[in-house]
C-alpha positions as CSV (number, residue, x, y, z in Angstrom):
1,M,145.2,73.8,126.0
2,S,142.7,76.2,125.9
3,Y,138.9,76.1,126.3
4,L,136.8,76.0,123.0
5,A,133.3,77.7,123.7
6,L,130.5,75.2,122.8
7,A,129.2,77.9,120.1
8,R,132.3,77.0,118.3
9,K,132.7,73.6,118.9
10,W,129.6,72.7,117.9
11,R,129.3,74.6,114.8
12,P,127.7,72.2,112.3
13,R,130.4,70.7,110.0
14,G,127.9,69.6,107.3
15,F,124.1,70.2,105.9
16,D,122.6,67.6,107.8
17,E,123.6,68.9,111.4
18,V,122.1,72.3,110.6
19,V,119.2,72.8,113.6
20,G,115.8,74.6,112.4
21,Q,116.9,75.9,108.5
22,E,115.5,72.8,106.7
23,H,113.7,75.2,103.9
24,V,117.4,76.5,103.2
25,V,119.1,73.3,103.2
26,S,117.2,71.4,101.2
27,V,117.2,74.0,98.3
28,L,121.0,74.4,98.6
29,T,121.6,70.4,99.2
30,S,119.5,70.2,95.5
31,A,121.3,72.6,93.7
32,L,125.0,71.2,95.0
33,D,123.5,67.7,93.9
34,N,122.6,69.1,90.2
35,D,125.4,71.7,89.8
36,R,123.0,74.5,89.5
37,V,124.9,76.5,91.9
38,H,124.0,80.5,91.5
39,H,127.0,82.7,91.7
40,A,125.4,85.3,94.3
41,F,123.6,84.0,97.3
42,L,121.8,86.6,100.5
43,F,121.2,85.1,103.6
44,T,119.1,86.9,105.8
45,G,117.7,86.6,109.2
46,T,118.3,87.5,112.9
47,R,121.3,87.0,115.1
48,G,122.8,83.5,115.7
49,V,120.6,81.2,113.3
50,G,123.3,80.0,110.9
51,K,123.8,82.8,107.9
52,T,127.6,82.3,108.5
53,T,127.6,78.7,108.9
54,L,125.5,77.9,106.2
55,A,127.7,80.1,103.8
56,R,130.9,78.5,105.3
57,L,129.1,74.7,104.6
58,L,128.3,76.1,100.9
59,A,131.9,77.1,100.5
60,K,133.3,73.8,102.0
61,A,130.8,72.0,99.4
62,L,131.9,74.0,96.6
63,N,136.0,73.4,97.2
64,C,135.9,70.0,98.4
65,E,138.9,67.6,97.0
66,V,136.3,64.9,96.3
67,G,134.5,67.2,94.2
68,V,131.3,69.1,94.5
69,S,128.7,67.7,96.6
70,S,126.1,68.3,99.4
71,R,127.9,66.0,101.4
72,P,131.6,67.2,101.8
73,C,134.3,64.5,102.7
74,Q,135.5,66.6,106.1
75,T,138.8,65.2,105.3
76,C,140.5,66.8,102.7
77,S,142.7,69.7,103.0
78,A,139.9,72.2,101.5
79,C,137.3,71.0,104.1
80,Q,139.6,71.2,107.3
81,G,140.9,74.5,106.4
82,I,137.4,76.3,106.0
83,D,137.0,74.6,109.3
84,E,139.5,76.3,110.9
85,G,139.3,79.5,109.1
86,R,142.7,79.2,107.6
87,F,141.4,78.3,103.7
88,I,142.9,81.0,101.7
89,D,140.0,81.2,99.0
90,L,137.8,81.7,101.4
91,L,137.7,85.3,101.9
92,E,135.4,86.4,104.9
93,V,135.0,90.5,105.0
94,D,133.3,92.0,108.1
95,A,131.3,94.8,106.2
96,A,130.6,96.4,109.9
97,S,134.1,97.7,109.7
98,R,135.0,97.9,106.4
99,T,132.2,100.5,105.0
100,R,134.6,102.4,102.8
101,V,134.2,102.6,98.6
102,D,138.1,102.3,99.1
103,D,137.6,99.0,100.8
104,T,135.2,97.4,98.6
105,R,137.4,98.2,95.4
106,E,140.8,96.6,97.2
107,I,138.6,93.7,97.6
108,L,136.9,93.5,94.0
109,D,140.6,94.1,92.5
110,N,141.5,90.4,93.2
111,V,138.2,88.8,91.7
112,Q,139.5,88.5,88.5
113,Y,142.5,86.1,89.7
114,T,142.2,82.4,89.6
115,P,141.7,80.5,93.3
116,T,145.0,79.8,94.4
117,Q,143.9,76.4,96.3
118,G,140.6,75.6,95.8
119,R,137.9,75.3,92.9
120,C,136.0,78.6,93.6
121,K,136.9,81.6,95.2
122,V,134.4,82.7,98.0
123,Y,133.5,86.3,99.2
124,L,131.4,85.8,102.5
125,I,130.2,89.1,102.9
126,D,128.7,89.9,106.7
127,E,126.6,92.1,107.9
128,V,126.7,93.9,104.1
129,H,123.7,96.0,104.8
130,M,126.5,98.5,106.5
131,L,128.3,99.3,103.1
132,S,128.1,102.4,101.9
133,G,126.0,103.9,98.7
134,H,129.2,104.1,96.9
135,S,130.5,100.8,97.9
136,F,127.4,99.3,97.0
137,N,127.8,100.8,93.5
138,A,131.3,99.4,93.7
139,L,130.2,95.7,93.8
140,L,127.0,95.9,91.4
141,K,128.6,95.3,88.3
142,T,130.8,92.2,89.9
143,L,128.0,91.1,91.5
144,E,125.8,90.6,88.5
145,E,128.7,89.4,86.3
146,P,131.2,87.6,88.1
147,P,133.5,85.4,86.9
148,G,133.0,81.8,87.0
149,H,135.1,81.0,89.9
150,V,133.9,83.3,92.1
151,K,130.9,83.0,94.6
152,F,129.3,85.9,96.2
153,L,127.8,84.7,100.2
154,L,125.8,87.7,101.6
155,A,124.9,88.0,105.2
156,T,122.8,90.6,107.0
157,T,120.1,91.0,110.1
158,D,118.5,93.7,108.1
159,P,117.8,93.1,104.6
160,Q,115.7,96.3,104.5
161,K,118.6,98.6,104.0
162,L,120.0,96.7,101.0
163,P,119.5,98.5,97.5
164,A,117.1,96.9,94.9
165,T,119.7,96.5,92.8
166,I,121.4,94.0,95.0
167,L,118.7,92.3,96.4
168,S,117.4,91.4,92.4
169,R,121.2,90.0,91.5
170,C,121.1,87.5,94.6
171,L,119.1,84.4,95.5
172,Q,117.5,85.4,98.7
173,F,117.0,82.7,101.9
174,N,115.5,84.0,105.0
175,L,116.5,82.0,107.8
176,R,113.6,81.4,110.8
177,A,114.2,82.1,114.8
178,L,114.3,79.1,115.8
179,Q,111.2,77.0,118.1
180,S,112.0,76.7,121.6
181,E,111.6,73.0,121.2
182,Q,114.4,72.7,118.7
183,I,116.6,74.7,120.8
184,V,116.0,72.3,123.7
185,G,116.5,69.6,121.5
186,Q,120.1,70.2,120.4
187,L,120.9,71.4,123.9
188,E,119.8,68.1,125.1
189,K,122.5,66.5,122.3
190,I,125.1,68.7,123.4
191,L,125.3,68.1,126.9
192,S,124.5,64.1,126.6
193,A,127.6,64.6,124.9
194,E,129.9,66.6,127.2
195,K,128.4,64.3,130.1
196,I,127.3,66.9,131.7
197,T,123.9,66.8,134.1
198,H,120.8,68.6,133.2
199,D,117.1,68.9,133.6
200,T,115.2,69.6,130.5
201,A,112.9,72.3,132.5
202,G,116.5,74.0,132.5
203,L,117.3,74.0,129.2
204,E,113.3,75.3,128.5
205,V,114.4,78.5,130.4
206,L,117.7,78.9,128.5
207,A,116.3,78.4,125.2
208,R,113.2,80.9,126.1
209,A,116.1,83.4,127.1
210,A,117.6,82.9,123.8
211,S,115.0,84.1,121.7
212,G,115.2,81.9,118.6
213,S,119.1,82.4,118.5
214,M,121.0,79.1,118.8
215,R,124.4,81.0,119.2
216,D,123.1,82.8,122.1
217,A,121.6,79.6,123.6
218,L,124.8,78.2,123.6
219,S,126.6,80.9,125.0
220,L,124.0,81.1,128.2
221,L,124.6,77.3,127.8
222,D,128.3,78.0,128.7
223,Q,127.7,80.7,131.4
224,G,125.0,78.4,133.1
225,I,127.4,75.5,133.2
226,A,129.7,77.5,135.0
227,F,127.5,79.0,137.0
228,G,125.9,75.7,137.8
229,A,129.3,74.1,138.6
230,G,128.8,71.6,135.7
231,C,125.1,71.0,136.0
232,V,122.2,72.8,134.6
233,T,118.8,72.7,136.4
234,A,116.2,75.2,136.4
235,G,116.1,76.7,139.1
236,E,119.7,77.4,139.2
237,M,119.3,79.0,135.2
238,R,116.4,81.3,136.6
239,E,118.8,82.5,139.6
240,M,121.6,83.0,137.0
241,L,119.1,84.8,134.3
242,G,117.3,86.9,137.7
243,M,113.9,85.1,136.4
244,I,110.9,85.1,138.9
245,E,110.7,81.6,140.3
246,T,107.1,79.4,139.7
247,R,106.0,79.6,142.8
248,Y,105.9,83.2,142.7
249,V,104.2,83.4,139.8
250,E,101.4,80.8,141.4
251,E,101.4,83.0,144.3
252,I,100.3,86.2,142.4
253,L,98.1,84.2,140.6
254,R,96.3,82.4,143.2
255,G,96.4,86.2,144.9
256,L,94.5,87.9,141.6
257,A,92.1,85.2,141.7
258,A,91.0,85.6,145.1
259,G,91.7,89.1,145.0
260,D,94.1,89.0,148.0
261,G,96.3,91.6,148.0
262,P,98.2,91.4,151.2
263,A,99.4,88.1,149.7
264,I,100.7,90.0,146.5
265,M,102.2,92.4,147.9
266,A,104.1,89.6,150.5
267,A,105.2,87.6,147.6
268,C,106.7,91.2,145.9
269,D,108.1,91.9,149.5
270,T,109.7,88.2,148.6
271,M,111.2,88.7,145.4
272,S,112.6,92.2,145.9
273,L,115.4,90.9,148.3
274,R,116.3,89.0,145.1
275,A,117.9,90.4,142.1
276,L,115.4,90.1,139.7
277,D,114.6,91.0,135.9
278,Y,111.4,92.5,136.2
279,M,110.5,92.8,132.7
280,A,111.2,89.0,132.4
281,A,108.9,88.5,135.9
282,L,106.1,90.1,133.3
283,D,106.9,88.0,130.6
284,D,106.7,85.1,133.1
285,L,103.1,85.8,134.4
286,M,102.1,86.7,131.4
287,L,103.2,83.4,129.9
288,V,101.1,81.4,132.5
289,L,98.0,83.9,131.5
290,Q,98.5,82.9,128.1
291,D,98.4,79.0,128.9
292,I,95.4,79.1,131.1
293,S,93.6,81.2,128.6
294,L,94.3,78.3,125.7
295,Y,92.9,76.0,128.6
296,Q,89.9,77.9,129.0
297,T,89.3,78.3,125.2
298,V,91.1,75.6,123.6
299,P,92.3,72.9,126.1
300,D,93.8,70.7,122.9
301,V,96.5,73.4,121.9
302,L,97.6,73.6,125.5
303,A,98.3,70.3,125.5
304,A,99.6,69.7,122.0
305,K,102.6,72.2,123.6
306,G,103.5,69.7,126.2
307,V,102.6,72.1,128.7
308,D,102.1,70.7,132.5
309,T,98.5,71.1,132.9
310,S,97.8,71.0,136.6
311,L,98.7,74.0,138.0
312,V,97.1,76.0,134.7
313,A,93.8,73.8,134.9
314,D,93.5,74.8,139.0
315,L,94.2,78.4,138.1
316,A,91.4,78.5,135.2
317,D,88.5,77.5,137.7
318,L,89.5,80.1,139.7
319,M,89.9,82.8,137.1
320,A,87.0,84.0,134.5
321,P,88.2,84.1,131.0
322,E,87.6,87.9,131.0
323,D,89.6,88.5,134.1
324,V,92.6,86.4,132.2
325,Q,92.1,88.7,129.4
326,L,92.3,91.8,131.4
327,Y,94.9,90.6,133.2
328,Y,97.5,89.9,130.0
329,Q,96.0,93.5,128.8
330,I,97.7,95.3,131.8
331,G,100.5,92.6,131.6
332,L,101.5,94.5,127.9
333,I,100.5,97.8,128.8
334,S,102.9,97.5,132.0
335,K,105.9,96.3,130.2
336,K,106.0,99.9,128.0
337,D,105.5,101.6,131.1
338,L,108.3,99.6,133.6
339,P,111.5,101.9,131.9
340,L,109.3,104.9,132.9
341,A,108.8,103.8,136.7
342,P,110.8,105.3,139.6
343,D,112.3,101.9,140.1
344,P,111.9,98.4,138.6
345,A,110.4,97.0,141.5
346,T,107.6,99.7,142.2
347,G,106.6,99.4,138.5
348,F,106.2,95.7,139.0
349,Q,104.0,96.4,141.6
350,M,101.9,98.9,140.2
351,A,101.5,97.0,137.3
352,L,99.6,94.0,140.4
353,L,98.0,96.7,141.7
354,R,96.3,97.6,138.2
355,M,95.3,94.3,137.9
356,L,93.5,94.2,141.5
357,T,92.3,97.6,141.0
358,F,90.4,97.1,137.8
359,R,89.1,93.7,138.4
360,P,85.6,93.2,137.8
361,D,83.9,92.8,141.0
362,S,82.0,89.4,141.3
363,T,78.5,90.8,139.8
364,G,80.2,92.1,136.4
365,N,80.2,95.4,137.8
366,S,83.4,97.5,137.5
367,P,84.3,98.6,141.2
368,T,85.3,102.1,139.5
369,R,81.7,103.0,138.7
370,P,80.2,104.1,141.3
371,L,77.1,102.1,142.7
372,E,73.5,103.6,143.8
373,K,73.6,103.8,147.6
374,K,70.3,102.6,149.6
375,D,69.7,103.7,153.1
376,S,71.0,102.1,156.2
377,G,68.6,99.7,157.9
378,Q,66.1,99.7,154.8
379,T,65.1,96.8,152.9
380,S,65.5,97.4,149.2
381,Q,61.9,96.3,147.9
382,P,61.2,95.0,144.0
383,R,58.9,97.8,141.8
384,S,55.8,97.2,141.6
385,V,55.1,97.1,137.8
386,S,53.0,97.0,134.7
387,S,52.3,97.8,131.5
388,A,53.7,101.4,130.5
389,G,51.0,103.9,131.8
390,P,50.5,107.7,132.7
391,D,52.3,109.2,135.9
392,D,50.2,108.2,138.9
393,G,50.5,111.9,140.4
394,S,53.1,110.6,143.3
395,G,56.0,111.4,141.1
396,T,56.8,107.8,140.0
397,R,55.3,106.1,136.6
398,E,54.6,102.5,136.3
399,T,56.9,100.5,134.4
400,N,57.2,97.6,131.9
401,V,58.6,95.1,134.3
402,P,57.4,92.2,136.1
403,D,56.4,92.2,139.5
404,S,59.5,90.6,141.4
405,S,57.4,90.9,144.5
406,A,55.3,87.7,144.4
407,N,55.5,84.6,146.4
408,P,59.2,83.3,146.0
409,S,57.3,80.0,145.9
410,D,56.7,81.3,142.3
411,L,60.3,81.7,141.7
412,A,59.8,79.2,138.5
413,Q,56.9,81.2,137.0
414,P,58.7,83.6,133.8
415,D,57.3,86.5,134.8
416,V,58.2,86.3,139.0
417,W,61.8,85.2,137.5
418,A,62.1,88.0,135.0
419,G,61.3,90.6,137.6
420,L,64.0,89.4,140.0
421,V,66.5,89.5,137.3
422,T,65.3,92.9,136.0
423,D,65.2,94.5,139.3
424,S,69.0,92.8,140.2
425,D,72.3,95.0,140.4
426,L,74.1,92.4,137.9
427,G,76.0,94.0,135.4
428,G,77.9,92.9,132.3
429,I,78.4,89.4,130.9
430,T,76.8,87.9,134.5
431,R,73.8,90.1,133.7
432,E,73.4,88.6,130.3
433,L,73.5,85.4,131.2
434,A,70.8,85.6,134.0
435,M,68.6,87.7,131.7
436,N,68.9,84.1,129.2
437,L,68.5,81.7,131.8
438,S,64.9,80.0,131.8
439,P,63.4,78.9,135.0
440,Y,61.9,75.2,135.1
441,R,61.7,74.3,138.4
442,F,61.6,75.6,141.8
443,G,61.7,73.6,145.5
444,G,63.4,74.7,148.5
445,Q,66.4,77.3,148.1
446,T,67.0,75.6,144.8
447,L,65.6,76.9,141.3
448,E,66.5,74.6,138.4
449,V,67.5,76.7,135.0
450,S,68.3,75.8,131.6
451,L,70.6,77.9,129.2
452,A,70.3,77.7,125.5
453,D,72.9,75.9,124.0
454,S,74.1,78.4,121.5
455,L,74.6,80.7,124.5
456,G,76.9,78.0,126.1
457,H,79.9,80.7,125.8
458,L,78.3,83.0,128.6
459,F,78.6,80.1,131.3
460,S,80.9,79.7,133.9
461,P,80.8,78.7,137.3
462,S,82.0,82.1,139.0
463,R,79.0,83.8,137.1
464,L,76.8,81.6,138.5
465,G,77.8,82.3,141.3
466,A,77.3,86.1,141.2
467,I,74.2,85.6,140.4
468,E,73.0,83.5,142.9
469,K,75.0,85.9,145.6
470,S,72.8,88.9,144.2
471,L,69.3,87.5,143.9
472,G,70.0,85.9,147.1
473,S,69.9,89.3,148.9
474,A,67.0,90.7,146.8
475,L,65.1,87.7,148.3
476,A,66.6,88.0,152.0
477,G,67.4,84.6,151.9
478,T,69.8,82.0,150.1
479,L,69.6,81.0,146.2
480,R,70.8,78.0,144.5
481,L,70.9,77.6,141.1
482,K,71.3,74.2,139.1
483,M,71.7,73.9,135.2
484,V,69.4,71.5,133.7
485,E,68.7,70.2,130.2
486,V,65.3,70.5,128.9
487,E,63.5,69.4,126.3
488,P,63.5,72.3,123.3
489,G,59.6,72.4,123.3
490,G,59.4,72.7,126.9
491,V,61.8,75.6,127.4
492,P,60.0,78.5,129.8
493,E,60.6,82.2,128.6
494,T,63.6,83.7,129.7
495,P,63.9,87.3,130.9
496,A,65.4,88.6,128.0
497,A,62.1,87.3,126.0
498,N,60.1,88.4,128.5
499,E,61.6,91.5,128.5
500,K,60.9,91.6,124.4
501,R,57.3,90.4,124.6
502,R,56.5,93.2,127.1
503,A,58.4,95.7,125.0
504,E,56.1,94.8,121.9
505,G,53.3,94.7,124.0
506,A,53.8,98.1,125.5
507,K,54.6,99.3,121.9
508,V,51.4,98.3,120.3
509,E,49.5,99.6,123.7
510,A,51.2,103.1,122.9
511,Y,50.5,102.7,118.6
512,Q,46.6,102.0,119.9
513,N,46.5,105.1,122.5
514,L,48.0,107.4,120.1
515,I,45.3,106.5,117.1
516,N,42.3,107.1,119.4
517,D,43.3,110.4,120.7
518,P,41.0,112.7,118.9
519,A,43.5,115.4,118.5
520,V,45.7,112.7,116.7
521,Q,42.5,112.1,114.8
522,D,41.8,115.6,114.4
523,I,45.4,116.1,112.5
524,M,45.1,113.0,110.3
525,D,41.8,113.8,109.3
526,V,42.9,117.6,107.9
527,F,46.0,116.6,106.7
528,D,45.3,113.0,105.0
529,A,48.2,111.9,107.8
530,T,48.9,108.2,108.8
531,V,50.8,106.8,111.6
532,V,53.7,105.1,110.9
533,P,53.9,101.8,113.6
534,D,57.4,101.6,113.7
535,S,58.1,105.0,114.6
536,V,55.8,104.9,117.8
537,R,57.9,104.3,120.8
538,P,56.1,104.0,125.0
539,G,57.1,106.6,127.0
540,N,59.5,105.9,129.6
541,H,60.0,102.3,128.7
542,K,62.8,101.8,131.4
543,G,60.9,103.5,134.1
544,T,63.0,106.7,134.8
545,E,61.1,109.7,134.8
546,E,60.5,111.9,132.0
């Protein structure tokens, strides 16, 4: 006896066996049980989600010899004939191969005749969008007012190509792409019945490759059983589909987190020895990056997905959230560029090199932006600061920045802390975090700092480490920052608040200097003019030469 493919062997024989289309099944069963069956149905959806299957089940329910019901008997000649594809009153038409108007007219010529064997004559037209314009015109009148013994069941993957006149005469049902969990559940049921060894991870690989199509999943399962010699496991399914192994994903992401280019290239060299689908490899990387981002942002959602969080949690601690988002975006762009690469392996390597090259450095500065070079052998000294004032004749101008050159033992003083942060080379979100840290207590090499609850989204261990490294270098020593909670009334001034206060003071001082200027007073007297306070800005607020 010839082998019957799983997609045919396990085709649903009743509405209760249909997976993932409950919204359509409930409407059809209600219509059948209440004898309110429309004369024309249109089933739309991607390939392999059950369009033709539902049409056949509806034909079976209408022609069952026991009676019209949502639960056909499955034993009468009509039910068995429809299951075996030999029921004479079910006419299945492939519109992709019979697009001419003459073909449509030939089919419709027999509409007027009563059924030969069953209760209804059912026309199942698959891929109906392939019909020509003249064929649609020929079908239109019959579809609108068919004889009482005729039902039209149309199926298509592209309903946008159907004329509005056809759509308006049908009850339209949009079948959804199946979720991976639904496909895995059905595959487990089939393999258990077939007594085939399998693991859930292997079925998840097949479900993902099926992209929401149950028929594709069953075809891949057939192939997987043959490939694994009767055993379906994750490793064999990945090898069959040319997918990247989990250990390679882990090696690459750990290398990205550490900025370890040689480790990443070593993983790529090992992968090149296998016939991998590099587009799928990018997909695997991006899926793990998505899980990491979920864990960092809304961990409860990741737990609801049923993902093993051990690896994800480990990687989430090593990677800053903004880095994860950047890597994901680079992966998306690289997928578009991959077909243009000299070969897929080169395109994949370049995607990883982009992630390394454009990776923000530990201080939040972009490595592609040139940094200010300092003379070797010279120690960078903090700038002397005071309120904004005139040029002292040496080519520099005093700036409105706190003095950070004071004794480090005074680091808990808001002015000293603000000067140290303002003079630092921090940038981006890392600088924003430092500017909003309030100094509380300093002892030894540890400064206790606090952060407002409303700004908690700025904090991450990697950013705090970058601040320690940068400010420790400025102090020519080691600095440790310890996050503490302080009562709202006892929170010291942050560098951001210090900067704002000094800027306001400089603005007031500039206004007073302008008002007291004799030339300005003469102009005000002659023209009866006034000075708008908000229009006055202190000269060179940022300390750059004018």
